N, C-alpha and C positions, 0 to 999 in steps of 0.2 A: 432770622437766623436759619441756616440752611440744615436740612436734615433732622430738624427737630421731630421728637416724638409726636404722633397724632392722636389726640384724645376726642372721641367722637361725641355726640349728644350734649353740647354744651350750649347751645345757640337758642333753644326753644324760651321764649320770654316768660312762659308759665312756670318754669322750674321753680322749686322752692329749695333755695339754698340755704345752708346752716347760718353762714353769716353774708357772704357775698359769693359772687362767681369767682372762682380762683385764677389767680394769673401765675402761669408755670414759666414765665420767662427767665427768672432767676433758676429756678430748679433745673429747667432743661438746659442752661447754660453749663451748671455743674455737671449734668448728666453727660454732655458732649465732652466736657473736658477730662472726664474719668472713665468713660466706657472704654471696655476691652475687646467688644465684638460689634463691629459696624455693618449690622446686617443691610443687604440692598433692599430697597423698595420692592414689595411684590414677593419677597421671598416669605416661605412659611415661618421662619424665625422673626421676622419684621412684623407680620400678622399677629403672630402670638405675642409679641412685646406689645405692640400698640392695643391689643384687646385687652390685656391684663392691666395695662397703665389706664385705660378707659375705665375698667371696672373699679381698680383702686380709687380714681378720682371720684366715681359715683359713691362708692361705700363712703368716702371720707366727708363728701361735701354735700350730697343731695339727702334732704331729709326723708323724702317719700320713695318707697320702693317702686311706686308706679312710674316715676320719673327716670328709672334705671333703664338705659337702653341696650346695655351690653349683656343683659341676662335674660333668660326665660323666666319671667316673673312667676309663672305658675310651679315650677319645680326647683328653681334654684336653690342649690345647698353649698356650704363651704366645709370642708373637712380639715383638721389639723392633726398630723402625725398618727392618724388612724384610731385618734382616740376619742373625739368628739366631732358631731356635725350640727351645723347650724343652718337656719333658714335665712333668706334674705332679710325678713323682718328683725331677726336677731341681729344681723350685722349693722342694719340701720339704726337700730335703737341703741346698741351696745358698744359699737364702734370696733373697727377692725384691729387696732392695736389690743385692746382688752381680750378679744377671742382669739387672735393669733398667738398670744403670748401667754400661755396657760401651763398649769403644772410645773412651775418653776418656783424656787425658794427666793429667786432674786426679783420677782416681780409680782406683787400681789394684785391682780386684776380686780378683786372684789372691792377694793379700796379706791378705785379709779373709776371717774365717770369717762363717757366719750370725750368730754371737753376737757377733761385735766390730763388724759393719757395724750391727747393730740398736743397740748400745751407742753407737757413734759418732754417729748421727743423734738419737737419743733424748736424748744428753748437750745437743747443740747445741740441740735444738727440745724443751726439757723441758717445755713446756706443750702439745706436740701438733704433729703435722704433717697438716694437714687438707686434704681433696680434696673437690671438688664437680664435678658435672656441669652444664655450662654450657648446651648445646643438643643434642637429639637430632636426627638428619636422617632416619633410615629406621626403620622397624617391625621387630619380630621376623619372622624367626629371624636377620637379620643387621643389627645396630643400629650406625650409625655416629653419633659424637658428640665433642663437644669439652668439655675439663675443665680445671680450675684446681687448682694444688696450692699451698698457702701455709703459712707458720709464721713466727713471730717469733724472731729468733735472740738467745735468752736464756741460752744455755751455750756454754762453749767448743768449738771444731772444732779437733782436733789442737791444735796450738801457737797458734792464732788466737783471740785474746779475742772474746767476742760484742759485736756493734754495738748490739743491740736494735731493729734495722731490721725491717721486714717483708720477707721474702724470698717471692718466688712464681714459678711457671712454668706456661705453658700448653702443652696439646698436644692430641692427638686420638687416638681408638681406634675399632676395628670389633670388636665382641663378637658371635660367632654361638652361638645357645643353641638347645636341642632343645625339644620341645612341652612339656616341664616346667620351662623356663626353667633348666635346667642349662646351664652354660657348657661349649662344646664346644671354643672357642678365642677368645683375646683378643689382639689385635694392636695394641700401643701404639706411637705415633709423637711424637716429643718429643726435645728437646735438654736433656740433664740439665746441660749447662753453664750454663745460666740461673741456676740457684742454686750449683752448685760454684764457679763464677768468683768469685761473692761471698765465700763462705766462705774462698776461698784467696787473695782480696785481688787479684784479676785483674779486667781490663775484659772487657766482654762485649757484643755487640750487644743492644740493647733491643728487646723485641716487645711489642706492645700486646695487651691482652686479647682472647683468642678467634684470634690470629694463629697460623697453623700453616705453618712452615717447609717448603717444597716443593722446592728446588733449590739446590744450591751447585755452581758450574761455575768450574773454574780451567784447565782444557786444551781445546784444539781437538780434541775426540774424539766420534765418533758410534757410536750402538748401533743395533741392529735395532728396528722398529717394536714388536715384541712386548715388547721391554725397556723402552720408554716407556710402554706400558701398565701392565706389572707392577710396574716400579720397579727401580732398580739402585743400586750404590755403598754408600757408608757415611756415615753421618750427621755425623760430624766431619771428612768429607772431602768429595770431588766425589759428589754423590749426586742422585738424581731420585725423588720419593715414588711416582710413579706415576699414570697418568691414571685408571686404575680406581678407585684410592683417593680422588683428588681429586674425581671424579665422585660417589662415595659421600658425600663430605663437603660438597658445594656444590650438588647439583642442585636443592635445594628451596629456595634463597634466592639473593639477590644477595650477592655477594662482592667483595672489593677484592684486585687483584694488586698487590704491592709488589715492585720491584726495586732490590737493593742492590748498588752496586758498591764494592768493598774492596782497597784496596792493603796492602803489607805490614804496616801498622800496626794492621790489623784493626779499624779504625773506620769504619764503613759510612757511605756518601753515598747517600740514596735517590735513585735515578735517576727513577723514575716511579712513580705509584700510579693504578692503573685500575679502576674499579667495572665489574663485569661479571655476567651471568648466566651461570655456567659450562655449557656444553653440549659433550659429547665427540663431536666429529666426525672421523672418521679421515680422510676425504677432503681436508680442508682443514687438517689438523694435522700431516701428515708432516714430519718434520725434513728440512730441506735444507742440506747441506753448503756450507759458505763463507760463511753469514751467520746469525751466532748471534742477531741481534735482529730478523730479519725475520719476520712473521707471515702 
């Protein structure tokens, strides 16, 4: 199969697999049929894509952290939406699904094991759950990028029959690596409800390809300037992504800012869309109490 993803660290005969060494032939076929960005070999985008795919393979299928070749085993952490951070041992024991899908009423991670969570989504997406890098904005050692996750809903999800439709979600991430391209930390930012709402038959606000939700605000509440730089809150409630992360994601290209207003129906009305080259300037971006919409 030409140009299929490269997952490393699979050939050591001493690796302890959860069940057996995974075969990605079917998954890679689905990936190649649905991918929207074909990054050339040797490009930074392809390097990041293969690195994260290798990490995902290890997190899903290798029992012992000592067998993970994609990470710095002494310091690796995984962060999700600036809420929680996990060690490599956390990921190996509890499973990536249960740690990545947190703080949402549509999925109770506490009631799922690593095995049951994988079975749940593999049953719904029995042809594979593909992932691709869309665009990389910064070089190593801290690589910021956007990504897309997609699958055809072909099997039942809990009591919900499959619709056959294409489900997809978009997000961003910042990966820090060492000099040998071992992952020291991976921080992901995304809304899992983009797919969970579809699986549960709920309505969800639609995002276009490459969009990253940066803020949800429902209270007249103000934080310290350091909080606005770092980020705060919870992705499924009031939150702010953080100016430092927004700068990493947007400083090398022009971007659009979209503001949605929602009432209790959770159906958004787009208030304004602005195209801007993002630049972080503390002097003119300090929040001013009393006017949420003054720039």
